[in-house]
C-alpha positions in Angstrom: -13.8 -26.9 -6.5 -17.4 -26.0 -7.3 -19.6 -28.9 -8.2 -22.7 -27.9 -10.1 -25.9 -29.7 -11.1 -25.4 -28.7 -14.7 -22.1 -30.5 -15.0 -23.3 -33.6 -16.9 -25.7 -31.3 -18.7 -22.7 -30.0 -20.5 -22.9 -33.2 -22.4 -26.7 -33.4 -22.7 -27.0 -31.9 -26.2 -30.4 -30.4 -27.1 -30.7 -31.8 -30.6 -33.7 -33.0 -32.6 -31.8 -34.3 -35.7 -31.1 -38.0 -35.7 -32.5 -38.6 -32.2 -34.7 -41.4 -33.5 -32.5 -44.4 -34.2 -35.0 -45.8 -36.7 -35.5 -42.6 -38.7 -35.4 -43.0 -42.4 -33.0 -40.9 -44.4 -34.4 -39.8 -47.7 -32.2 -38.1 -50.3 -33.5 -35.2 -52.4 -34.8 -34.8 -55.9 -32.5 -35.4 -58.8 -34.1 -32.9 -61.2 -32.3 -30.0 -63.0 -33.5 -27.3 -60.7 -31.3 -24.2 -61.4 -29.2 -22.6 -58.6 -31.1 -20.0 -56.6 -31.1 -16.4 -57.9 -31.1 -14.2 -54.9 -31.1 -10.4 -54.6 -29.9 -9.3 -51.2 -32.4 -7.5 -48.9 -30.4 -4.5 -47.6 -33.0 -2.0 -46.6 -32.2 -0.3 -43.3 -28.7 -2.0 -43.0 -25.9 0.2 -41.5 -23.2 1.3 -44.0 -20.4 -0.7 -42.2 -22.4 -3.9 -42.6 -23.4 -3.4 -46.2 -20.3 -5.3 -47.6 -21.7 -8.3 -45.7 -25.4 -7.9 -46.3 -24.9 -7.0 -50.0 -22.7 -9.9 -50.9 -23.7 -12.0 -53.9 -23.5 -15.8 -53.4 -21.9 -18.4 -55.5 -24.1 -21.4 -55.6 -22.7 -24.8 -56.5 -23.8 -28.4 -56.3 -23.7 -29.7 -52.8 -21.3 -32.1 -51.3 -23.1 -34.6 -49.2 -26.5 -34.2 -51.0 -28.0 -35.4 -54.3 -27.5 -33.0 -57.1 -30.4 -31.2 -58.7 -32.7 -29.4 -56.2 -29.9 -29.0 -53.6 -27.5 -26.1 -53.9 -24.8 -24.8 -51.5 -22.9 -21.7 -50.8 -20.6 -20.0 -48.3 -21.6 -16.7 -46.7 -19.0 -14.4 -45.2 -19.9 -12.9 -41.8 -18.0 -10.6 -39.3 -16.1 -12.5 -36.7 -17.2 -9.8 -34.2 -20.5 -8.1 -35.0 -19.5 -5.2 -32.7 -16.5 -4.6 -34.8 -17.2 -5.7 -38.4 -13.8 -4.8 -39.7 -12.0 -6.9 -37.1 -12.1 -10.2 -39.1 -14.3 -12.6 -40.9 -15.6 -16.1 -40.7 -17.5 -18.4 -43.1 -21.0 -20.0 -42.9 -21.9 -23.0 -44.8 -25.4 -23.0 -46.3 -27.5 -25.5 -48.2 -30.8 -24.8 -50.0 -33.2 -27.5 -51.2 -35.5 -25.8 -53.7 -39.2 -26.0 -53.1 -40.7 -29.2 -54.5 -43.5 -27.3 -56.1 -40.9 -25.2 -58.2 -42.3 -22.0 -56.7 -41.2 -21.1 -53.2 -43.3 -19.1 -50.9 -40.1 -18.0 -49.1 -36.9 -19.3 -47.6 -37.6 -21.5 -44.6 -34.5 -21.5 -42.3 -34.1 -24.4 -40.0 -31.9 -25.2 -37.0 -31.8 -28.7 -35.5 -30.4 -27.8 -32.0 -27.4 -28.5 -30.0 -25.9 -26.0 -29.9 -23.5 -27.6 -32.3 -25.7 -29.7 -34.5 -25.3 -29.3 -38.3 -28.2 -27.8 -40.0 -26.4 -28.3 -43.3 -26.4 -32.1 -42.6 -30.0 -32.1 -41.5 -31.2 -30.7 -44.8 -28.6 -32.6 -46.9 -29.7 -35.9 -45.5 -33.4 -35.1 -46.0 -35.2 -31.8 -46.1 -38.4 -33.9 -45.7 -37.2 -35.3 -42.5 -36.2 -31.8 -41.4 -39.5 -30.0 -42.1 -42.0 -32.6 -43.5 -43.4 -33.1 -47.0 -45.9 -30.2 -47.0 -43.3 -27.5 -46.0 -40.6 -29.0 -48.2 -42.9 -28.7 -51.2 -43.8 -25.0 -50.5 -40.5 -23.5 -49.3 -36.9 -23.3 -50.2 -35.6 -25.2 -47.2 -32.4 -23.7 -45.8 -29.9 -25.5 -43.6 -26.8 -23.9 -42.2 -24.0 -24.6 -39.9 -23.8 -21.8 -37.3 -20.5 -20.3 -36.6 -18.2 -22.8 -34.9 -20.1 -25.8 -36.2 -19.3 -28.3 -38.9 -18.6 -26.9 -42.4 -18.6 -23.3 -41.2 -15.5 -21.8 -39.5 -15.4 -24.5 -36.8 -14.3 -25.0 -33.2 -11.5 -27.6 -33.3 -10.1 -29.4 -30.3 -9.1 -33.0 -29.9 -8.4 -35.7 -32.5 -10.4 -38.9 -32.3 -8.1 -40.7 -29.9 -7.9 -37.8 -27.5 -11.7 -37.4 -27.7 -12.2 -41.0 -26.9 -10.0 -40.7 -23.9 -11.8 -37.5 -22.8 -15.3 -38.9 -23.1 -14.8 -42.6 -22.1 -11.8 -43.2 -20.0 -12.7 -44.2 -16.5 -11.3 -41.9 -13.7 -8.7 -43.5 -11.5 -10.1 -42.1 -8.3 -13.4 -42.7 -6.5 -16.4 -40.7 -7.7 -16.9 -37.6 -5.6 -13.5 -37.6 -4.0 -11.2 -34.6 -4.2 -8.8 -36.5 -6.4 -11.6 -37.4 -8.7 -12.5 -33.7 -9.1 -8.9 -32.8 -9.7 -8.5 -35.5 -12.3 -11.6 -34.2 -14.1 -10.5 -30.7 -13.9 -7.1 -31.5 -15.4 -9.0 -33.3 -18.3 -11.1 -30.2 -18.8 -8.1 -27.9 -18.8 -6.5 -30.0 -21.5 -9.6 -30.0 -23.6 -10.0 -26.2 -23.2 -6.4 -25.6 -24.1 -6.8 -27.8 -27.3 -9.9 -25.8 -28.3 -8.0 -22.5 -27.9 -5.0 -23.8 -29.8 -7.0 -25.3 -32.7 -9.8 -22.8 -33.2 -7.8 -19.8 -34.6 -9.1 -17.2 -32.2 -12.9 -17.7 -32.7 -13.8 -19.0 -29.2 -14.8 -15.6 -27.6 -17.1 -15.1 -30.6 -19.0 -18.4 -30.4 -22.2 -17.1 -28.8 -25.9 -17.3 -29.5 -26.2 -13.5 -30.0 -23.6 -13.6 -32.7 -25.2 -16.7 -34.3 -28.6 -14.9 -34.3 -27.0 -11.9 -36.1 -25.5 -14.4 -38.5 -29.0 -15.7 -39.1 -30.3 -12.2 -40.0 -27.4 -11.9 -42.5 -28.5 -15.2 -44.0 -32.1 -14.0 -44.3 -30.9 -10.9 -46.1 -28.5 -12.5 -48.6 -31.2 -15.1 -49.4 -33.4 -12.2 -50.5 -36.1 -12.3 -47.7 -37.3 -9.2 -46.1 -38.7 -11.2 -43.1 -37.4 -14.4 -41.4 -39.4 -17.6 -41.8 -37.9 -20.1 -39.3 -38.5 -23.5 -37.8 -36.1 -24.1 -34.8 -35.9 -27.2 -32.7 -34.6 -27.5 -29.2 -31.6 -25.1 -28.8 -32.8 -23.7 -32.1 -35.7 -22.2 -30.1 -33.2 -20.2 -28.1 -31.5 -19.0 -31.3 -34.9 -18.1 -32.8 -36.1 -16.2 -29.6 -32.7 -14.4 -29.5 -33.2 -13.4 -33.2 -36.7 -12.1 -32.4 -35.4 -10.0 -29.5 -32.6 -8.4 -31.7 -34.8 -7.9 -34.8 -38.5 -7.9 -33.9 -39.4 -6.0 -37.0 -37.8 -8.6 -39.2 -39.8 -11.5 -37.7 -42.0 -13.2 -40.2 -43.4 -16.6 -39.1 -41.4 -18.4 -36.5 -42.1 -21.7 -34.9 -40.0 -22.8 -31.9 -40.4 -26.5 -31.1 -39.1 -27.9 -27.8 -38.3 -24.6 -26.2 -35.4 -23.6 -23.9 -36.3 -21.1 -21.3 -33.9 -18.2 -21.8 -34.6 -16.8 -18.3 -33.2 -19.8 -16.3 -29.6 -20.2 -15.2 -27.3 -23.0 -16.3 -27.8 -24.6 -12.8 -31.6 -24.6 -13.3 -31.2 -26.1 -16.8 -29.2 -29.0 -15.4 -31.6 -29.5 -12.5 -34.7 -29.5 -14.7 -33.2 -31.7 -17.2 -32.2 -34.3 -14.6 -35.8 -34.4 -13.4 -37.1 -34.6 -16.9 -34.8 -37.5 -17.9 -35.9 -39.3 -14.7 -39.5 -38.8 -15.7 -38.9 -40.1 -19.2 -36.9 -43.1 -17.7 -39.9 -44.0 -15.6 -42.2 -43.8 -18.7 -39.8 -46.0 -20.5 -39.8 -48.5 -17.6 -43.6 -48.6 -17.5 -43.7 -49.4 -21.3 -40.8 -51.9 -20.9 -42.5 -53.9 -18.2 -45.4 -54.5 -20.6 -43.1 -56.1 -23.2 -42.0 -59.7 -23.0 -38.4 -58.9 -23.9 -38.0 -56.3 -21.1 -34.9 -57.1 -19.0 -36.6 -55.9 -15.8 -39.5 -57.3 -13.7 -41.9 -56.2 -11.0 -43.2 -52.6 -10.6 -41.7 -49.4 -12.1 -40.1 -48.7 -8.7 -38.6 -52.2 -8.7 -37.2 -51.8 -12.2 -35.7 -48.4 -11.4 -34.0 -49.8 -8.3 -32.5 -52.7 -10.5 -31.3 -50.1 -13.0 -29.7 -48.1 -10.2 -28.0 -51.4 -9.1 -26.8 -51.8 -12.7 -25.4 -48.3 -12.8 -23.6 -48.7 -9.5 -22.2 -52.0 -10.6 -20.6 -50.7 -13.8 -19.4 -47.7 -11.9 -17.5 -50.0 -9.5 -16.5 -52.6 -12.1 -16.7 -51.3 -15.7 -17.4 -53.7 -18.6 -14.8 -54.1 -21.3 -16.0 -53.5 -24.9 -14.6 -55.3 -28.0 -12.7 -52.2 -28.9 -11.0 -51.9 -25.5 -13.2 -49.1 -24.1 -14.6 -49.7 -20.6 -18.3 -49.0 -20.0 -18.6 -47.2 -16.7 -21.7 -45.5 -15.2 -21.2 -42.2 -17.1 -21.0 -43.8 -20.5 -24.1 -46.1 -19.7 -26.0 -43.0 -18.6 -25.1 -41.3 -21.9 -26.5 -44.3 -23.8 -29.7 -44.2 -21.7 -30.1 -40.5 -22.3 -29.6 -40.9 -26.1 -32.5 -43.5 -26.2 -34.8 -41.4 -24.2 -35.0 -38.6 -26.7 -37.5 -40.6 -28.8 -40.0 -43.3 -27.9 -39.1 -45.0 -31.1 -35.7 -45.8 -29.6 -37.0 -47.5 -26.5 -36.5 -50.9 -27.9 -32.9 -50.3 -28.5 -32.5 -49.2 -24.8 -34.1 -52.5 -23.7 -31.7 -54.5 -25.7 -28.7 -52.4 -24.5 -29.7 -52.7 -20.8 -30.4 -56.4 -21.1 -26.9 -57.0 -22.6 -25.3 -54.9 -20.0 -27.0 -56.9 -17.3 -25.3 -59.9 -18.9 -21.9 -58.3 -19.0 -22.0 -57.2 -22.6 -21.5 -53.4 -23.2 -21.6 -53.4 -27.0 -25.1 -52.0 -27.5 -24.7 -49.5 -24.7 -21.6 -48.2 -26.5 -23.6 -48.1 -29.7 -26.1 -45.7 -28.1 -23.4 -43.5 -26.5 -21.6 -43.4 -29.8 -24.9 -42.5 -31.6 -25.2 -39.6 -29.1 -21.7 -38.3 -29.8 -22.0 -39.0 -33.6 -19.0 -41.4 -33.3 -18.4 -44.2 -35.9 -15.7 -46.7 -36.4 -13.8 -44.2 -38.5 -13.9 -41.4 -35.8 -16.1 -38.5 -34.9 -18.5 -37.5 -37.8 -18.7 -33.9 -36.7 -17.5 -31.4 -34.1 -20.8 -31.1 -32.2 -19.3 -31.9 -28.7 -16.7 -29.2 -29.1 -19.2 -26.6 -30.5 -21.7 -27.5 -27.8 -19.1 -26.8 -25.1 -18.0 -23.5 -26.8 -21.5 -22.1 -27.0 -22.5 -23.1 -23.5 -19.4 -21.8 -21.9 -19.9 -18.4 -23.4 -23.7 -18.2 -23.1 -24.2 -19.2 -19.5 -22.8 -17.2 -16.6 -21.0 -19.3 -14.1 -22.8 -20.2 -10.9 -21.1 -18.8 -7.8 -23.8 -19.4 -5.2 -22.7 -22.5 -3.1 -26.2 -22.5 -1.4 -28.0 -22.6 -4.8 -25.7 -25.5 -5.9 -26.4 -27.5 -2.7 -30.1 -26.9 -3.1 -30.0 -28.0 -6.7 -28.2 -31.2 -5.8 -30.7 -31.9 -3.1 -33.6 -31.5 -5.4 -32.1 -33.7 -8.0 -31.4 -36.4 -5.4 -35.1 -36.2 -4.3 -36.7 -36.0 -7.7 -34.3 -37.9 -9.9 -32.7 -40.5 -7.6 -31.6 -43.0 -10.3 -29.9 -40.3 -12.3 -28.6 -38.2 -9.4 -25.4 -40.0 -8.6 -24.1 -39.5 -12.1 -25.4 -36.0 -12.9 -23.5 -33.6 -10.7 -19.8 -33.2 -11.1 -17.1 -30.8 -12.2 -18.2 -28.0 -14.5 -15.8 -27.8 -17.5 -16.8 -24.2 -18.1 -14.9 -23.1 -15.0 -11.6 -23.6 -17.0 -12.8 -22.2 -20.4 -10.2 -19.8 -21.9 -12.8 -16.9 -21.9 -15.3 -15.7 -19.4 -18.9 -16.0 -20.5 -20.5 -12.9 -22.1 -24.1 -14.2 -22.2 -26.8 -13.2 -19.8 -30.0 -15.0 -18.7 -33.3 -13.3 -18.7 -36.8 -13.3 -20.2 -37.2 -12.6 -23.9 -40.2 -10.5 -24.8 -39.4 -9.5 -28.4 -41.8 -6.6 -28.3 -43.3 -5.8 -31.7 -42.6 -9.2 -33.3 -45.2 -11.0 -35.3 -46.9 -14.0 -33.6 -44.3 -16.6 -32.6 -45.6 -20.2 -32.2 -44.0 -22.2 -29.3 -44.5 -25.9 -29.4 -44.1 -28.0 -26.3 -44.3 -31.8 -25.6 -45.6 -32.7 -22.1 -42.9 -35.4 -21.2 -40.0 -34.0 -23.3 -37.0 -34.9 -21.2 -34.4 -32.6 -22.8 -36.5 -29.4 -23.0 -39.1 -30.0 -20.4 -42.6 -28.7 -21.2 -42.4 -26.0 -18.4 -39.8 -24.3 -20.5 -42.2 -24.1 -23.5 -44.9 -22.7 -21.3 -42.5 -20.1 -19.9 -41.1 -19.0 -23.3 -44.6 -18.6 -24.7 -45.5 -16.4 -21.7 -42.5 -14.3 -22.0 -42.8 -13.5 -25.6 -45.2 -10.6 -26.2 -46.6 -12.4 -29.2 -46.1 -16.0 -28.0 -48.7 -18.6 -28.9 -48.4 -22.0 -27.1 -49.3 -25.3 -28.8 -49.0 -28.4 -26.6 -48.4 -32.0 -27.7 -49.3 -34.5 -25.2 -46.8 -37.4 -25.4 -43.3 -38.7 -25.0 -40.0 -37.7 -26.6 -38.1 -34.6 -27.7 -39.9 -32.0 -29.8 -43.3 -32.4 -31.4 -43.5 -31.4 -35.1 -43.3 -33.9 -37.9 -43.7 -36.8 -35.3 -47.0 -38.2 -36.6 -49.4 -35.9 -34.7 -51.8 -34.5 -37.3 -53.1 -31.8 -34.9 -49.6 -30.4 -34.3 -48.5 -30.7 -37.9 -51.6 -29.0 -39.2 -51.2 -26.1 -36.8 -47.6 -25.6 -37.7 -48.0 -26.0 -41.4 -51.1 -23.7 -41.6 -49.2 -21.0 -39.7 -46.0 -21.2 -41.8 -47.9 -21.5 -45.1 -50.9 -19.2 -44.6 -50.1 -17.1 -41.6 -53.1 -18.5 -39.7 -52.2 -18.2 -36.0 -53.1 -21.4 -34.0 -55.4 -20.8 -31.0 -53.2 -20.0 -28.0 -53.4 -23.0 -25.6 -54.2 -25.5 -28.4 -53.7 -29.1 -26.9 -53.0 -32.0 -29.4 -53.4 -35.4 -28.1 
């Protein structure tokens, strides 16, 4: 059984939406803004695609958003872009009309994942999604990519089965052959449920297809060029779009970049080191606070956290709902809180309670990560995330590379390492991956702004530097700080650079550093 350093990374979603536990949700305007009037942009579209690109949209008041300036529709896309007559699927789209009443263009957004709902991001608050200035100037567009949420969706387990899959403690010792066999069986059951419940869409849930869908959305919304703000995984979606359609790139901002040239094994390795770095930054801050549950130096505190993880791995803590908190679920909760510095206080409370034998807040963080509530799972983000990654990333077959990755994680991320490597669920996915990994240059595209944060744990800064260098027209903007992604986080230098580019086309100075 192959064991790969990206195994836990299969659950480390690259999502910006909702990663700050204290984020304020602001509903939209309640004016009488009419539904958008859109004339599809079909110039240069092949004849077999014109039925899709030329479709007229039926706009209705939105479910899940205030009436008035929010309108929704469904767009029909080919199931298989290489064979447009082989079937169809639906894409859910929401538009929040420009606050000014006069839109400069449509601004498409993607919050990450893959698997996060762009529809929900905009429905909950277009201002949270893109900030006041851009929400005033643009028609802000959220959409659920294929396989996600309200679009034709990947469907796998019901809530009880998902709970068992994510939270049940394996019966056998971590790292043993029996433990690997048990996890493999669980993955096989999950994959079989996805195949049975998803009506044949699994082989077509890829980022390349989602990028082609995004060009369809651009066209049916009436825009000749794409204006786009993509976060986290949304940067990979945006870069893929630019590679496919460089002549249709308008103004693109990619915040918290994924490096398209690195393997899944490298993704997992880099993320493990990134989260260890973020965890040490959290510990340094925690130790300066009176309510911190740790004492001594950062190294002392990290050692004590390692003892806590090993303790719950050996003797899990029972939650009030019957679930048992083991090391994997505690690590998920820790990761959830490390996405944003604003969530560090929750992490201190959760770890303090866990040290006292109470897992409730740790489960709260893990549930937040999986978008789980008392009534069940609020979306299918876990299923969609797995579907995309298993199709996008080639399987690692080099045992030497795997061993080297595990050794590097053990050296650079010793607290996280014992709970990071494991069985790769994609090894038993019903379809082989079709994606490839390689640099994206997007020759001929307009300037593309790449924004990276120096201690971003989920999409480490090195990835933003790499993507900006790969792109023929890449422009790097750096935010010095903690947390995942950089725009609309209170840094005026970053916000001014992004807004001025999207609004006026003024390209930031390449290498701009915002402190």
